[in-house]
C-alpha positions as CSV (number, residue, x, y, z in Angstrom):
1,M,21.2,-43.9,46.2
2,T,19.0,-41.2,44.7
3,I,19.3,-39.9,41.2
4,S,21.0,-36.7,42.3
5,E,23.5,-38.6,44.4
6,S,24.4,-40.8,41.4
7,A,24.7,-37.7,39.2
8,M,27.3,-36.2,41.5
9,N,29.3,-39.5,41.9
10,P,32.8,-38.9,40.5
11,V,32.8,-42.5,39.2
12,D,30.2,-41.4,36.7
13,Y,32.6,-38.9,35.2
14,P,35.8,-40.8,34.3
15,G,38.9,-38.8,34.1
16,T,37.5,-35.9,36.1
17,G,39.1,-34.8,39.3
18,S,37.6,-33.1,42.3
19,K,37.9,-29.7,40.6
20,F,35.0,-30.8,38.4
21,F,32.7,-30.4,41.4
22,E,34.1,-27.1,42.7
23,L,32.3,-23.8,42.1
24,H,33.9,-21.6,39.4
25,W,32.8,-18.6,37.4
26,Y,31.8,-19.2,33.8
27,A,30.6,-16.9,31.0
28,A,27.2,-17.7,29.6
29,Y,26.7,-16.3,26.1
30,T,23.2,-15.1,25.6
31,S,20.9,-14.1,22.7
32,G,20.9,-10.4,21.9
33,N,19.4,-8.2,24.7
34,H,18.5,-11.2,26.8
35,E,21.0,-10.6,29.6
36,R,18.4,-9.4,32.1
37,R,15.9,-12.1,31.4
38,V,18.6,-14.8,31.7
39,G,19.7,-13.2,35.0
40,Q,16.1,-13.4,36.3
41,Q,15.8,-17.0,35.3
42,L,19.1,-17.8,37.0
43,G,17.9,-16.2,40.2
44,Q,14.7,-18.2,40.1
45,R,16.8,-21.4,39.7
46,S,19.0,-20.4,42.6
47,V,22.1,-20.2,40.4
48,E,24.6,-17.5,41.5
49,Y,25.1,-15.0,38.7
50,F,26.7,-11.6,38.0
51,L,25.4,-9.2,35.4
52,P,27.5,-6.0,35.6
53,V,25.7,-2.9,34.3
54,Y,26.6,0.8,33.7
55,E,24.5,3.9,33.2
56,S,24.2,5.6,29.8
57,V,22.1,8.5,28.7
58,R,20.5,8.0,25.3
59,R,18.9,10.8,23.3
60,W,16.0,10.6,21.0
61,K,14.4,13.5,19.1
62,D,11.9,14.2,21.9
63,R,13.6,13.1,25.1
64,R,16.6,11.9,27.0
65,K,16.6,8.8,29.1
66,K,19.1,7.2,31.5
67,L,19.5,3.5,30.9
68,E,21.2,0.7,32.7
69,L,23.0,-1.4,30.0
70,P,25.1,-4.6,30.4
71,L,28.8,-3.9,30.7
72,F,29.5,-7.0,28.7
73,P,26.7,-7.2,26.1
74,G,25.7,-10.8,25.4
75,Y,27.2,-12.3,28.5
76,V,26.1,-13.2,32.0
77,F,28.6,-14.7,34.5
78,V,27.5,-17.7,36.5
79,R,29.1,-19.4,39.5
80,M,28.5,-23.1,39.5
81,A,30.0,-26.6,39.5
82,L,30.2,-28.1,36.0
83,P,27.6,-30.9,36.7
84,E,25.0,-28.1,37.2
85,R,25.6,-26.7,33.7
86,M,22.3,-28.0,32.3
87,R,20.4,-25.8,34.8
88,V,22.0,-22.9,32.9
89,L,21.9,-24.2,29.4
90,Q,18.2,-25.0,29.5
91,I,17.3,-21.3,30.2
92,P,15.7,-19.6,27.2
93,G,18.1,-17.0,25.8
94,V,21.3,-18.9,26.8
95,A,23.2,-19.9,23.7
96,C,26.2,-21.7,25.3
97,L,28.8,-21.6,28.0
98,V,32.0,-20.1,26.6
99,G,34.9,-22.5,26.1
100,F,37.4,-23.9,23.6
101,G,37.2,-27.0,21.6
102,G,34.0,-28.1,23.2
103,V,35.3,-27.8,26.7
104,V,33.8,-25.1,29.0
105,A,36.4,-22.8,30.4
106,A,36.3,-21.3,33.8
107,L,37.1,-17.6,34.4
108,P,39.7,-16.7,37.1
109,D,37.8,-16.0,40.3
110,E,40.0,-12.9,40.8
111,E,38.7,-11.2,37.6
112,I,35.1,-11.5,38.6
113,E,35.6,-10.8,42.3
114,G,37.7,-7.7,41.3
115,L,35.0,-6.4,39.0
116,K,32.2,-7.0,41.6
117,K,34.2,-5.3,44.3
118,G,35.1,-2.3,42.1
119,L,31.6,-1.8,40.7
120,S,29.9,-2.1,44.2
121,S,32.3,0.6,45.5
122,G,31.0,3.0,42.9
123,V,34.0,2.9,40.4
124,W,33.0,4.5,37.1
125,A,33.0,2.0,34.3
126,K,31.9,1.7,30.7
127,P,32.5,-0.9,27.9
128,H,35.8,-0.5,26.1
129,P,37.1,-2.1,22.9
130,Y,39.3,-5.2,23.5
131,L,42.9,-4.3,23.4
132,T,45.9,-6.5,22.7
133,A,48.6,-3.9,22.8
134,G,49.5,-1.4,25.5
135,R,51.2,-1.1,28.8
136,K,50.2,-3.5,31.5
137,V,49.8,-2.1,34.9
138,L,48.9,-3.4,38.4
139,V,46.6,-1.5,40.7
140,K,48.4,-1.2,44.1
141,N,45.8,0.8,46.1
142,G,42.1,1.3,46.3
143,P,39.1,-0.9,45.7
144,L,40.6,-2.5,42.6
145,A,43.9,-3.4,44.3
146,G,45.6,-6.4,42.8
147,L,43.8,-6.1,39.4
148,Q,45.9,-5.9,36.3
149,G,45.0,-4.1,33.2
150,I,46.2,-1.8,30.3
151,L,46.8,1.8,31.0
152,T,45.2,4.3,28.6
153,K,45.1,8.1,28.7
154,R,42.5,10.3,27.0
155,K,42.6,14.0,27.5
156,N,43.4,14.5,31.2
157,L,41.8,11.2,32.3
158,V,43.8,8.1,33.2
159,R,41.9,4.9,32.6
160,L,42.6,1.2,33.4
161,V,41.3,-1.2,30.8
162,V,40.6,-4.5,32.5
163,S,40.2,-7.5,30.1
164,V,38.2,-10.6,30.6
165,E,40.3,-12.8,28.3
166,L,37.9,-15.7,27.9
167,I,35.1,-13.6,26.3
168,Q,37.4,-11.1,24.7
169,R,35.7,-8.1,26.3
170,C,37.1,-5.2,28.3
171,V,35.9,-2.5,30.6
172,A,37.5,0.8,31.2
173,V,37.6,2.4,34.7
174,E,38.8,5.8,35.7
175,I,41.7,5.5,38.2
176,D,44.3,7.7,39.9
177,E,47.7,7.2,38.3
178,A,49.3,7.2,41.7
179,D,47.5,3.9,42.5
180,L,49.2,2.1,39.6
181,A,52.5,0.3,39.3
182,P,54.1,-1.4,36.3
183,A,53.0,-5.1,36.0
């Protein structure tokens, strides 16, 4: 038996079921402004990751510049089995994997897949403060179908605020009110 085979042997992890070896999405908390570097390192180590970004125009005294900024500052999402976590934690700039009471917590696959699908289809998005109160709605049509969030209205725009509960961050997306139903 090789070292890698013994490391993956369920007997070596008492009390763990087969889910311990399944691929799930996790939130890696990074040092400030290290999200892109962490993403590059994850790619070099063949770890699947997702770093959602949005465009923002910043103005200085002498110029304006269009920047791509992380949608969830301080976080990179990684898809892995828990025994692979050291490949992520050893990357410079990764502080920890988000969890509770010392136990790493997996994100619901639907949340990440919904975000990926929506952003790849060109849905407008920007960071939004985390909300605990508001009306929950379900998207019934369009690229975000099946996603739940909180409905907000600002001026004549309808927005859906989608929460990633584990990291207590939200993203606001513009949406047609006709595509929504009460949750």
